[in-house]
C-alpha positions in Angstrom: 92.0 111.3 170.3 89.2 112.4 168.0 91.2 111.1 165.0 92.1 107.8 166.7 88.5 107.1 167.7 87.0 108.5 164.5 84.5 110.8 166.3 84.6 114.5 165.2 85.9 116.9 167.9 83.1 117.8 170.3 82.4 121.2 171.8 85.0 122.3 174.3 84.5 120.7 177.7 85.5 122.0 181.1 88.3 120.0 182.8 90.0 120.3 186.2 93.3 119.0 187.6 92.9 117.8 191.2 95.4 116.8 193.8 95.0 113.5 195.8 92.8 115.0 198.5 90.6 116.9 196.0 90.1 113.8 193.8 89.2 111.7 196.9 86.6 114.3 197.8 85.3 114.3 194.2 84.9 110.5 194.2 83.1 110.6 197.6 80.8 113.3 196.3 79.9 111.2 193.2 79.0 108.0 195.2 77.3 109.8 198.1 74.1 109.7 196.2 70.8 108.4 197.9 70.0 106.0 195.0 73.5 104.5 195.0 73.5 104.1 198.7 70.3 102.1 198.5 71.8 100.0 195.7 75.1 99.3 197.6 73.0 98.4 200.6 71.1 95.8 198.6 74.3 94.4 197.2 75.8 94.3 200.7 72.9 92.1 201.9 73.2 89.7 198.9 77.0 89.4 199.2 76.7 88.5 202.9 74.0 85.9 202.3 76.1 84.3 199.5 79.2 84.2 201.7 81.1 86.7 199.4 82.0 89.2 202.2 82.3 89.0 205.9 79.1 89.6 207.9 80.7 92.6 209.7 81.9 94.2 206.5 80.7 97.6 205.2 80.5 97.3 201.4 80.0 101.0 200.9 83.3 101.8 202.7 85.1 98.9 200.9 83.9 100.3 197.6 84.8 103.9 198.4 88.3 102.9 199.6 88.9 101.0 196.4 87.8 103.9 194.3 89.9 106.4 196.3 93.0 104.3 195.6 92.3 103.5 191.9 90.5 106.4 190.3 92.9 108.7 188.4 90.3 110.6 186.5 86.6 110.7 185.7 84.1 112.2 183.2 80.7 113.3 184.4 78.2 113.2 181.5 75.6 115.1 183.5 77.9 118.1 184.2 79.8 117.5 180.9 83.2 118.0 182.6 86.1 115.7 183.5 88.8 115.7 186.1 92.3 114.3 186.2 94.6 113.6 189.1 97.7 115.7 189.1 99.5 115.3 192.4 102.2 117.9 191.8 102.9 120.8 189.5 104.0 118.7 186.6 101.7 117.4 183.8 103.5 114.1 183.2 102.9 111.0 181.1 100.5 109.5 183.6 98.3 112.6 183.5 98.5 112.6 179.7 97.5 108.9 179.6 94.5 109.5 181.9 93.5 112.6 180.1 93.3 110.7 176.8 91.0 108.1 178.3 88.6 110.6 179.8 88.5 112.7 176.6 87.2 109.6 174.8 84.3 109.6 177.2 83.6 113.2 176.2 83.5 112.2 172.5 81.3 109.2 173.3 78.9 111.4 175.2 78.7 114.0 172.4 77.8 111.3 169.8 75.8 108.8 171.8 74.5 110.5 174.9 75.9 108.4 177.8 73.3 109.5 180.2 70.5 108.3 178.0 72.2 105.0 177.4 72.5 104.5 181.1 68.9 105.2 181.7 67.9 102.7 179.1 69.5 99.8 181.1 69.0 101.1 184.7 66.6 98.2 185.7 69.0 95.4 184.6 72.3 95.3 186.4 73.8 92.7 184.0 72.9 94.7 180.9 74.2 97.9 182.6 77.5 96.2 183.3 77.7 95.1 179.7 77.1 98.7 178.5 79.8 99.9 180.9 82.2 97.3 179.3 81.5 98.9 175.9 82.1 102.4 177.2 85.2 101.7 179.2 86.6 99.1 176.7 86.3 101.6 173.9 88.1 104.4 175.9 90.8 102.0 177.1 91.5 100.7 173.6 91.7 104.2 172.2 93.9 105.3 175.1 96.3 102.5 174.4 96.5 103.4 170.8 97.2 107.0 171.8 100.1 105.9 174.0 101.7 103.7 171.3 101.5 106.5 168.8 102.3 109.6 170.9 104.4 108.5 173.9 108.0 107.5 173.9 109.5 104.4 175.5 110.7 106.4 178.5 107.3 107.9 179.0 105.6 104.5 178.8 108.1 103.1 181.3 107.4 106.0 183.7 103.6 105.2 183.4 104.3 101.6 184.3 106.5 102.5 187.2 104.0 104.9 188.6 101.2 102.4 188.1 103.2 99.7 189.9 104.0 102.0 192.8 100.3 103.0 193.2 99.3 99.3 193.5 100.9 99.2 197.0 98.4 101.8 198.2 95.3 99.8 197.0 93.5 98.2 199.9 92.7 94.5 199.8 89.1 94.2 198.6 86.6 91.3 198.3 87.2 89.5 195.0 83.6 90.0 193.9 84.1 93.8 194.2 87.5 94.1 192.6 86.5 91.9 189.7 83.4 93.9 189.1 85.4 97.1 188.9 88.0 95.4 186.7 85.6 93.7 184.2 84.7 96.8 182.0 88.4 97.6 181.5 89.8 94.1 180.9 87.0 92.1 179.2 85.5 95.3 177.8 88.7 96.2 176.0 89.0 92.6 174.7 85.5 92.8 173.4 86.0 96.1 171.6 89.2 94.9 169.9 87.8 91.6 168.8 84.7 93.4 167.5 86.9 95.7 165.5 88.7 92.8 164.0 85.6 90.8 163.2 83.3 93.6 161.8 85.5 96.6 161.3 85.8 99.9 163.2 82.3 101.0 162.4 81.0 98.1 164.5 82.2 99.9 167.7 79.7 102.7 167.0 77.0 100.1 166.4 77.8 98.6 169.9 76.7 102.0 171.3 73.6 102.5 169.2 72.6 98.9 169.8 74.4 97.8 173.0 75.0 94.2 174.3 72.1 92.6 176.0 74.1 90.8 178.7 77.6 90.3 180.0 77.4 86.9 178.3 77.7 88.8 175.0 80.8 90.6 176.3 82.4 87.3 177.4 81.4 85.4 174.2 81.5 87.9 171.3 80.0 85.4 168.9 76.8 85.7 171.0 76.8 89.4 170.5 77.4 89.1 166.7 74.5 86.6 166.5 72.5 88.7 169.0 71.7 85.7 171.2 69.2 87.2 173.6 69.0 86.1 177.3 66.2 83.8 178.1 63.3 85.3 180.0 63.1 84.1 183.6 60.3 85.1 185.8 59.8 84.7 189.6 56.5 84.7 191.4 55.3 88.1 192.3 54.1 86.7 195.6 57.4 85.3 196.7 57.8 87.9 199.5 54.1 88.8 199.7 51.9 88.1 202.8 50.3 85.2 200.9 53.7 83.8 199.8 55.8 81.0 201.2 57.2 83.1 204.0 53.9 84.5 205.2 53.3 88.1 206.3 56.0 90.6 207.4 58.1 90.4 204.3 58.5 92.8 201.4 60.5 92.7 198.2 63.3 95.3 198.1 65.1 94.4 194.9 64.5 92.3 191.7 67.2 92.2 189.1 69.5 90.0 187.0 72.9 88.6 188.1 74.2 87.5 184.7 77.0 85.2 183.6 79.9 87.4 184.7 78.5 87.6 188.3 78.1 83.9 188.5 81.7 83.4 187.3 83.0 85.9 189.8 80.9 84.5 192.6 82.3 81.0 192.0 85.9 82.3 191.9 85.3 84.3 195.1 84.3 81.2 197.1 87.2 79.2 195.8 86.7 77.9 192.3 89.5 77.9 189.8 88.9 80.5 187.1 88.6 77.8 184.4 86.0 75.9 186.4 84.1 79.1 187.1 84.1 80.0 183.5 82.9 76.6 182.4 80.2 76.5 185.0 78.9 79.9 183.9 79.3 79.5 180.2 76.0 77.9 179.6 74.1 80.7 181.3 70.9 81.5 179.4 69.2 83.9 181.7 68.3 84.5 185.3 66.2 86.5 187.7 66.5 87.2 191.4 64.5 88.8 194.2 65.8 90.2 197.5 63.3 90.4 200.4 63.4 91.9 203.8 61.3 91.2 206.9 60.1 93.6 209.6 63.1 92.9 211.7 65.6 93.9 208.9 66.6 90.3 208.0 67.1 89.6 204.3 66.4 86.6 202.1 67.5 86.0 198.5 66.0 83.8 195.7 67.7 83.2 192.3 66.5 81.1 189.3 68.8 80.4 186.4 68.0 78.9 183.0 70.6 77.4 180.8 71.4 77.2 177.1 71.7 73.4 177.3 69.8 72.6 180.5 70.7 68.9 180.8 74.4 69.7 180.7 74.8 73.2 182.1 72.6 73.1 185.1 74.5 70.1 186.5 77.8 71.9 186.0 76.8 74.8 188.2 75.4 72.5 190.9 78.5 70.3 190.9 81.0 73.2 191.0 79.1 75.1 193.6 78.6 72.1 196.0 82.2 70.8 195.5 83.6 74.2 196.5 81.4 74.6 199.5 82.0 71.0 200.6 85.8 71.6 200.5 85.8 75.1 202.0 86.1 75.8 205.7 83.9 78.9 205.2 80.9 76.7 204.6 79.3 73.9 206.6 77.0 71.3 205.2 73.5 71.4 206.8 71.4 68.2 206.9 68.1 68.6 204.8 67.0 65.0 205.2 67.0 62.3 202.4 69.2 63.3 199.4 66.7 64.6 196.9 69.2 66.8 195.0 68.9 69.7 197.4 72.0 70.9 199.3 72.2 73.4 202.1 75.3 75.1 203.6 75.8 77.5 206.4 78.2 80.4 206.1 78.9 83.5 208.3 76.1 85.3 206.5 73.3 82.7 206.7 72.2 79.5 205.0 72.5 78.8 201.2 70.3 76.3 199.5 71.0 75.1 195.9 69.2 72.6 193.7 68.4 71.7 190.1 64.7 71.2 189.2 62.7 70.1 186.2 63.4 67.6 183.5 65.0 67.9 180.0 61.6 67.7 178.3 59.9 70.4 180.4 63.1 72.5 181.1 65.8 72.3 183.7 66.7 75.2 185.9 68.9 76.0 188.8 67.9 77.5 192.1 69.9 79.3 194.8 68.3 80.7 197.8 69.8 82.2 200.9 68.5 83.4 204.3 69.3 83.8 207.9 67.9 80.3 208.7 67.4 77.0 206.9 63.6 77.1 207.1 63.3 80.4 205.2 65.9 79.4 202.5 64.2 76.0 202.0 60.7 77.6 201.7 62.0 79.9 199.0 63.7 77.0 197.1 60.5 74.9 197.2 58.4 77.8 196.0 60.8 78.3 193.0 60.7 74.5 192.3 56.9 74.9 191.7 57.4 77.6 189.1 58.5 75.2 186.4 
């Protein structure tokens, strides 16, 4: 693996082979972290408000069940050890294949310090996912090269059979969740292999020392090569303050970036064809959102998106989003008075308001707000409309 990846062999690293029950316990231990529990709780609130998961779902348990079924190995850069699933006594092709992938993470860590890279992007979820795509895409690409060079046809066939058999044990998960877990391995691998073709193998190392700035750059490699940076998008600091549009009793609990990939996956999850979702998200230039919570535990969400070509791209999102919700039985149109380009829809998780504001000369931007009631969602949308 060191030769395939072009990274000198690192110091020996501890590894363990675990059975199914031990690996499940290991995965649960990794995610049973106070910071992660807070993050998954915030995601749970956003997903429910946007109609991405049922209002009675438990996102943490959905996520844990999906990991339990899919994870075959893991590398921990903090402990500098990795584990591999070995259900029986035999070390077979599937274990060899997984071991190869996890060993690449050890090589990456030795050369680039994965913990430090993660810390550098911890306040931007979109940039963090782009980094994960580089890390996992690199490991998956090298893993595939190893398999083609060192495993025979019978061994490759066995890996495929075992992978197919394991699919039957994977629980049905919300699309937004499964796509988020899939993205670093699928689009990440495509990114790494295209980058290697365009700029040579040394460009992969540069993607670690100067990682992508957004999932947009993973999805559109030319934007990474040209270093097209996301547009800066700011929201009022008072959006959930006592003097803000909702009045006292609210507090901001999260502010972050969704990114192009999330917008694509969101549109797919509520019914858009993948091609339409990709087209609607492709003009993404930058975004910012805030999640607020009131004293009674109710949440409200406010998102502002800027576009590469505002006159064209903002309308695409509005049209696709409203067309889907108009056609879906999961959403019901809510009357907001005279048609002024603002649409509202009720789902099981609350009311979603979407609109496009501004003009081509001053800048056009999209707004999506969501809350338990129409009044709150409208108040947030109007407050964002005034930000210009």
